C-alpha positions in Angstrom: 0.0 0.0 0.0 1.4 3.4 -0.9 1.9 6.3 1.4 -0.8 8.2 -0.5 -3.4 5.8 0.7 -2.5 6.8 4.3 -3.1 10.4 3.4 0.7 11.2 3.5 2.5 13.6 1.2 4.8 12.0 -1.4 8.4 11.7 -0.1 7.6 13.0 3.4 8.2 9.6 5.0 10.8 8.2 2.7 13.2 7.5 5.6 10.8 5.5 7.7 12.4 2.2 6.6 15.8 3.5 7.8 14.9 4.9 11.3 13.6 3.6 14.6 12.1 5.2 17.6 12.8 4.9 21.4 10.2 6.1 23.9 11.9 7.9 26.8 9.0 8.9 29.1 5.4 10.0 29.5 4.4 12.9 31.7 0.8 13.7 32.5 -0.9 16.9 33.7 -4.6 16.8 34.6 -7.1 18.7 36.7 -5.6 17.3 40.0 -2.1 18.4 38.9 -2.9 22.0 38.3 -0.6 23.7 35.8 2.3 22.2 33.8 5.3 24.3 32.7 8.3 23.6 30.6 11.0 26.2 31.2 12.8 27.7 28.1 15.3 25.1 27.0 16.9 23.4 24.0 15.2 20.0 24.2 17.4 17.0 23.8 14.8 14.5 22.7 11.8 14.8 20.4 8.5 15.6 22.2 4.9 15.0 21.4 2.4 17.1 23.4 -1.2 15.7 23.3 -3.7 18.3 24.6 -6.8 16.3 25.6 -8.4 19.1 27.6 -7.5 22.5 29.0 -5.4 25.1 27.1 -2.0 26.7 27.1 0.8 28.0 24.9 4.1 27.0 23.5 7.0 28.9 21.9 9.1 26.9 19.3 12.3 28.6 18.5 10.6 31.8 19.7 7.4 31.4 17.7 4.4 31.7 20.0 1.4 29.3 19.4 -1.6 28.3 21.4 -2.1 24.8 22.7 -5.7 23.9 22.0 -7.7 20.9 23.2 -8.1 18.2 20.6 -4.7 18.8 19.0 -1.2 17.5 19.3 2.1 19.3 18.9 5.4 17.7 17.7 8.7 19.3 18.7 12.0 18.0 17.4 15.3 17.7 19.2 17.5 20.8 19.2 14.5 23.2 19.1 14.2 26.0 21.7 11.0 25.2 23.6 9.0 26.9 26.3 5.5 25.8 27.2 2.6 26.2 29.7 -0.6 24.3 30.2 -3.5 24.8 32.5 -5.4 21.6 33.0 -9.2 21.2 33.1 -10.8 17.8 33.4 -9.4 14.4 34.0 -7.4 13.9 30.7 -5.4 17.1 30.6 -2.1 17.0 28.7 0.4 14.3 28.0 4.1 15.1 27.2 5.7 12.1 25.4 9.5 12.2 24.9 11.2 10.1 22.4 14.4 9.7 20.3 14.9 9.0 16.6 17.8 6.8 15.5 19.3 5.7 12.2 19.2 2.0 11.1 22.4 0.6 9.5 22.4 1.4 5.8 20.3 -1.1 3.8 21.3 -2.6 0.5 18.7 -0.3 -1.1 20.5 2.8 0.1 23.9 1.3 -0.8 22.7 0.6 -4.3 21.8 4.2 -4.8 25.1 5.3 -3.3 23.3 7.9 -1.2 24.3 9.0 2.3 21.7 9.0 5.1 20.9 12.5 6.3 23.4 13.6 9.0 20.6 14.9 11.3 17.6 12.8 12.0 14.2 14.5 12.2 10.7 13.2 12.8 8.8 13.3 9.4 6.3 15.9 10.7 6.4 18.7 13.3 4.2 21.4 14.6 0.5 21.3 15.4 -1.5 18.2 14.4 -5.2 17.5 14.2 -5.9 14.5 16.4 -8.0 11.8 14.7 -9.2 10.2 17.9 -8.5 11.9 21.2 -9.9 9.0 23.2 -7.7 6.4 21.4 -4.5 8.6 21.7 -5.0 9.3 25.4 -5.7 5.6 26.1 -2.4 4.8 24.4 -0.6 7.4 26.5 -2.1 6.1 29.7 -1.0 2.5 28.7 2.5 3.7 27.7 2.9 5.5 31.1 1.7 2.4 33.0 4.0 0.1 31.1 7.1 2.2 31.5 6.6 2.3 35.3 6.4 -1.5 35.5 9.3 -3.5 37.0 8.6 -6.2 34.5 10.9 -6.0 31.4 8.4 -7.5 29.1 5.8 -5.0 30.2 8.2 -2.1 29.6 8.8 -3.6 26.1 5.1 -3.5 25.7 5.3 0.2 26.3 7.6 0.6 23.4 5.2 -1.3 21.2 2.3 0.9 22.3 4.4 3.9 21.4 4.8 2.6 17.9 1.0 2.2 17.7 0.7 5.9 18.7 3.2 6.9 16.1 1.4 4.9 13.4 -1.9 6.6 14.3 -0.1 10.0 14.3 1.5 9.5 10.9 -1.6 7.8 9.4 -4.3 10.3 10.4 -2.6 13.4 11.7 -3.0 16.5 9.5 -1.2 19.8 9.9 -3.4 22.6 11.2 -3.7 25.4 8.7 -3.7 29.0 9.7 -4.5 32.1 7.6 -2.0 34.3 9.5 0.7 35.3 7.0 3.6 34.7 9.3 2.5 31.2 10.2 1.8 30.6 6.5 5.3 31.6 5.6 6.8 29.4 8.4 4.7 26.5 7.0 6.1 27.1 3.5 9.7 27.4 4.9 9.3 24.2 6.8 8.0 22.5 3.7 11.1 23.7 1.8 13.4 22.3 4.5 11.6 18.9 4.5 11.5 18.7 0.7 14.7 20.5 -0.3 15.9 17.5 -2.4 12.9 17.8 -4.7 12.2 20.3 -7.5 10.4 23.2 -5.8 8.6 26.1 -7.5 7.2 29.4 -6.3 3.8 28.2 -7.3 4.1 25.1 -5.2 5.4 27.0 -2.1 2.8 29.6 -2.4 0.1 26.9 -2.5 1.6 25.4 0.6 1.4 28.8 2.3 -2.2 29.3 1.0 -1.5 32.6 -0.6 -1.0 33.9 -4.2 2.5 33.5 -5.8 2.9 37.3 -6.1 2.0 37.9 -2.4 4.2 35.0 -1.3 7.3 36.4 -3.2 6.9 39.8 -1.5 6.1 38.5 2.0 8.9 35.9 2.1 11.7 38.3 1.2 10.3 40.9 3.6 10.2 38.3 6.4 13.6 36.6 5.9 15.7 39.0 3.8 16.1 36.4 1.0 13.8 35.4 -1.8 12.3 31.9 -1.4 14.6 30.6 -4.2 17.7 32.1 -2.5 16.7 30.6 0.8 16.2 27.2 -0.7 19.7 27.4 -2.4 21.3 28.4 0.9 19.5 25.6 2.8 20.7 23.0 0.2 24.3 24.2 0.5 24.1 24.0 4.3 23.0 20.4 4.0 25.8 19.7 1.6 28.3 21.2 4.0 27.0 18.9 6.8 27.5 15.9 4.5 31.0 17.1 3.6 31.9 17.2 7.3 31.2 13.5 7.8 34.2 11.2 7.7 33.1 9.5 4.5 34.3 9.1 0.9 31.2 10.5 -0.8 32.0 12.0 -4.2 31.0 15.6 -4.9 28.5 14.6 -7.6 26.7 12.3 -5.2 26.4 15.1 -2.6 25.2 17.5 -5.2 22.6 15.1 -6.4 21.5 14.3 -2.8 20.8 17.9 -2.0 18.8 18.6 -5.2 21.4 19.6 -7.8 21.7 17.3 -10.8 24.2 19.5 -12.5 27.5 19.2 -10.6 29.1 22.3 -12.4 26.1 24.4 -11.4 26.4 23.1 -7.8 30.1 24.0 -7.7 29.3 27.6 -8.8 26.4 28.0 -6.3 28.5 26.6 -3.5 31.3 29.0 -4.0 28.9 32.0 -4.4 27.2 31.2 -1.1 30.1 30.1 1.1 32.9 32.0 -0.5 35.0 28.9 -1.1 35.0 26.1 -3.7 33.4 22.8 -2.5 36.7 20.8 -3.0 38.5 23.2 -0.7 35.8 23.0 1.9 35.9 19.2 1.8 39.6 19.2 2.3 39.5 21.6 5.2 36.5 19.8 6.8 38.9 16.8 7.5 41.2 19.0 9.6 41.1 18.4 13.3 40.4 21.7 15.1 40.4 21.9 18.9 38.4 24.6 20.7 40.5 25.0 23.9 38.0 27.5 25.3 34.2 27.2 25.0 33.8 30.7 23.6 35.4 29.6 20.4 32.6 27.1 19.6 30.2 29.8 18.4 32.7 31.2 16.0 33.6 27.8 14.6 29.9 27.2 14.0 29.7 30.3 11.8 32.7 29.0 9.8 30.9 25.6 9.4 33.6 23.8 11.5 32.8 21.0 13.9 35.5 21.0 16.5 37.3 17.7 17.1 37.4 18.5 20.8 35.8 21.2 23.0 35.3 21.8 26.7 32.9 19.2 28.2 31.5 21.5 30.9 30.1 24.1 28.5 26.4 24.5 29.4 25.1 24.1 25.8 27.6 21.5 24.5 24.9 18.8 24.5 22.6 21.0 22.5 25.4 21.7 20.1 26.1 18.0 19.7 22.4 17.1 18.9 21.8 20.1 16.7 24.8 19.6 14.5 25.3 15.9 14.8 28.7 16.4 16.5 28.6 13.2 18.6 32.3 12.5 17.9 33.4 15.7 19.7 35.8 14.9 22.5 34.7 16.5 25.8 37.7 18.2 27.3 38.3 18.1 31.1 38.3 21.2 33.3 41.7 20.5 34.7 44.4 22.2 32.5 46.9 19.4 32.6 44.3 16.7 31.9 42.9 18.9 29.1 46.3 19.2 27.4 47.0 15.5 27.7 43.6 14.8 26.0 44.5 17.1 23.2 47.9 15.5 22.8 46.3 12.1 22.3 44.0 13.4 19.5 46.9 14.6 17.3 45.1 17.8 16.2 45.9 20.0 13.2 44.9 23.3 14.9 44.2 24.6 18.4 42.3 27.8 19.1 41.8 29.5 22.4 41.7 32.8 24.2 44.8 34.7 24.9 43.6 36.4 28.1 42.6 33.1 29.7 45.6 30.9 28.8 48.7 30.9 31.0 52.1 31.3 29.4 53.0 27.8 30.4 49.9 26.3 28.9 50.4 28.3 25.7 53.9 26.8 25.2 52.6 23.3 25.7 49.8 23.9 23.2 52.2 25.2 20.6 54.2 22.1 21.0 51.2 20.0 20.1 49.9 21.8 16.9 49.5 25.1 15.2 48.0 27.3 18.0 46.1 30.6 17.8 45.3 32.4 21.0 42.9 35.2 20.1 43.1 38.6 21.9 39.5 38.2 23.0 38.9 41.4 24.9 40.5 43.7 22.2 37.9 43.0 19.5 34.1 42.8 19.0 32.6 39.5 17.7 32.8 40.5 14.0 36.5 41.2 14.2 37.0 38.0 16.2 35.3 36.0 13.4 37.5 37.7 10.7 40.7 37.0 12.7 39.8 33.4 13.2 38.8 33.1 9.5 42.2 34.5 8.4 44.1 32.2 10.7 42.2 29.1 9.5 42.4 30.2 5.9 38.6 30.7 5.9 38.4 34.5 5.3 36.0 33.9 2.4 33.6 31.9 4.6 33.8 34.6 7.3 33.0 37.4 4.9 30.1 35.4 3.3 28.7 34.7 6.8 29.0 38.3 7.8 27.3 39.5 4.6 24.4 37.1 5.3 24.1 38.4 8.9 24.0 42.0 7.7 21.4 41.3 5.1 19.3 39.5 7.7 19.7 42.3 10.3 18.4 44.9 7.7 15.3 42.8 7.1 14.6 42.4 10.8 15.3 46.1 11.4 12.6 47.1 8.9 10.1 44.9 10.6 11.0 46.1 14.1 10.7 49.7 13.0 7.1 49.1 12.0 6.1 47.2 15.1 8.0 48.9 17.8 8.1 52.6 16.9 10.0 54.5 19.5 9.6 52.0 22.4 12.5 51.7 24.8 14.1 48.5 25.7 15.9 47.2 28.9 17.9 44.0 29.0 18.7 42.8 32.5 20.6 39.7 33.8 20.0 38.5 37.3 23.0 36.7 38.7 23.0 35.8 42.4 21.6 38.9 44.1 23.0 41.3 41.5 21.2 43.0 38.6 23.3 43.6 35.5 22.1 45.8 32.7 23.6 44.6 29.4 24.9 46.7 26.6 27.9 46.0 24.3 29.7 42.7 24.1 26.4 40.9 24.7 23.1 40.3 22.9 22.5 44.0 23.6 24.6 44.8 20.5 22.0 43.1 18.3 19.2 45.3 19.7 20.9 48.6 20.2 23.5 48.7 17.4 22.3 46.3 14.7 18.5 47.0 15.0 18.9 50.6 16.2 16.4 50.2 19.1 16.1 52.8 21.8 17.6 51.9 25.2 15.7 52.7 28.4 16.8 55.8 30.3 20.0 55.3 32.2 21.3 52.5 29.9 24.7 53.1 28.3 24.6 50.9 25.2 28.3 51.1 24.5 29.2 50.0 28.0 29.4 46.2 28.4 27.6 46.1 31.7 26.1 48.3 34.4 25.0 47.2 37.8 21.7 48.5 39.0 20.0 48.3 42.3 16.5 46.8 42.7 15.1 50.3 43.2 16.7 51.6 39.9 15.1 48.6 38.0 11.7 49.4 39.5 11.9 53.0 38.2 12.8 52.1 34.6 10.8 53.8 31.8 11.4 50.8 29.5 8.5 49.8 27.3 9.9 46.3 27.0 11.9 44.2 29.4 14.1 41.2 28.5 15.3 39.3 31.5 18.0 36.6 31.7 17.9 34.6 34.9 21.1 32.7 35.8 20.6 29.0 36.7 21.5 29.2 40.4 19.6 29.2 43.6 20.3 32.8 44.6 19.3 34.2 41.2 16.0 32.2 41.2 15.3 33.4 44.7 16.0 37.0 43.8 13.7 36.7 40.7 10.9 35.2 42.8 11.2 38.0 45.4 11.1 40.6 42.6 8.0 39.1 41.0 6.2 38.9 44.4 6.9 42.5 45.3 4.1 45.1 45.0 6.4 47.5 43.2 7.1 45.0 40.4 3.5 45.1 39.2 3.8 48.9 38.8 6.7 48.7 36.4 5.6 50.0 33.0 6.7 47.0 30.9 5.3 44.5 33.5 2.0 46.4 33.7 1.7 46.3 29.9 2.8 42.6 29.8 5.8 43.5 27.7 8.3 41.3 29.6 10.0 38.2 28.3 12.6 35.8 29.7 15.6 33.9 28.3 17.9 31.3 30.0 21.5 32.3 30.5 22.9 29.9 27.9 23.6 30.2 25.1 22.3 33.8 25.1 25.1 35.2 27.3 27.7 33.9 24.9 29.3 36.6 22.8 30.0 34.9 19.5 28.9 35.1 15.9 26.6 32.1 16.3 24.8 33.4 19.3 24.4 37.0 17.9 22.8 35.4 14.8 20.6 33.3 17.0 19.4 36.4 18.9 18.6 38.0 15.6 16.4 35.1 14.7 14.5 35.4 17.9 13.9 39.2 18.0 10.5 39.3 16.3 9.3 36.3 18.3 9.9 37.8 21.7 7.0 39.4 23.6 4.6 37.8 21.2 0.9 37.6 22.3 1.9 38.8 25.8 -0.7 41.5 25.7 
């Protein structure tokens, strides 16, 4: 029986024969439980939210959506998720966590000489219409019961029940449509990313978005800074780069064909135009072993499409990085300096990069004895110059310039939209660490808001100063129209934030009163690198959404 008889889109589930699923856990929130909350985080496993009753909201990579009874929501690993649900009734909400794994390559794949995708994703994501809420909730209850059993066979039964739920989801689940132009564009963009290997036209994408071709062309470029065809080309090239970074012997013509280009010569020209370097040179450099001695270098390496061979294992978002970019082979470096150097010695690296200010003279000499070493003067330069310097040293200046050009183009597009929606509203960015309140300016995500997007800072904020320390009373008197808070993940900071929210004065703050306050976790947002600045730029328009 073909996929079409199941109501599936052609090609959408072509990898089902080559992947398998593992149920990790089932969490339930019903009327007796009260509310359920998922703090803002990069999720490690896929997650299915089944809303049987009650209502709530979810943000996916910053996009705000309602959770409505009778629907389900699929989130994929590596996405930035925050959610809240207020239960009503007995059934409430079920949060099902699961992982997706690759099967060994089959003879069918080998005969086509095609690589499996480097990053595994569930075939569908987003909001789904539930075919039978009773059937699905019954399966969730059975799965939860089976997983809690001490009997191994019963726990195995729980995995089988999960496959039954997946079958029902893939067979009868249909994406919820929405007439909102932004959601329509996101739907078309997601379709592009799921079908990038196929021949896509403006007419097809406009139909997926549910708007006219002319309207789609204008809105897409306005929203993302690129035309839909340009975005598709860049996405294809990114996928090609991921394949090139794998330790395989794939030929260039095979990679080009896999990502949607049947003409290898055209692929070569497009690759160089977008990345600034020929594909053969990229493939050669991709095999070099680069060690990130300090965690701050990871974000710059990401911008240069480099997966480090080794990086600090204690970095708060290393696990997200591994899952998002498929970097499971990255060696986690120890905190102890001597142990870290010995680990690097054993890997026989080609390059070592780190921070000059945070490397002792003795350690620097040891590193130089292991491989070509570059210790960047971190505090002397802003993130743009840091990226350029690293690009020069790694012979990737073209890639650095191409990445910066892409960033500037994106920032101009976002700036135009912000100008229309925000007007002359003032912004305050505060980080609560321990009992202290730090106001962020330069050398932080504040640069994106104040310098790149030209937003007005609240009174008393010095944008060109990295950080100011304010008292609680000064924060209460701010004239900011919008507040963006970063709460450190420590007991003192959480207690200070709770005390702040429970105070009478807090409710009188202008931004709080108007519900123009949003919150981010400390990592990766407090990192000052090319990658995190670009990540902030992606989130700007999604913050404070539907908070009024």
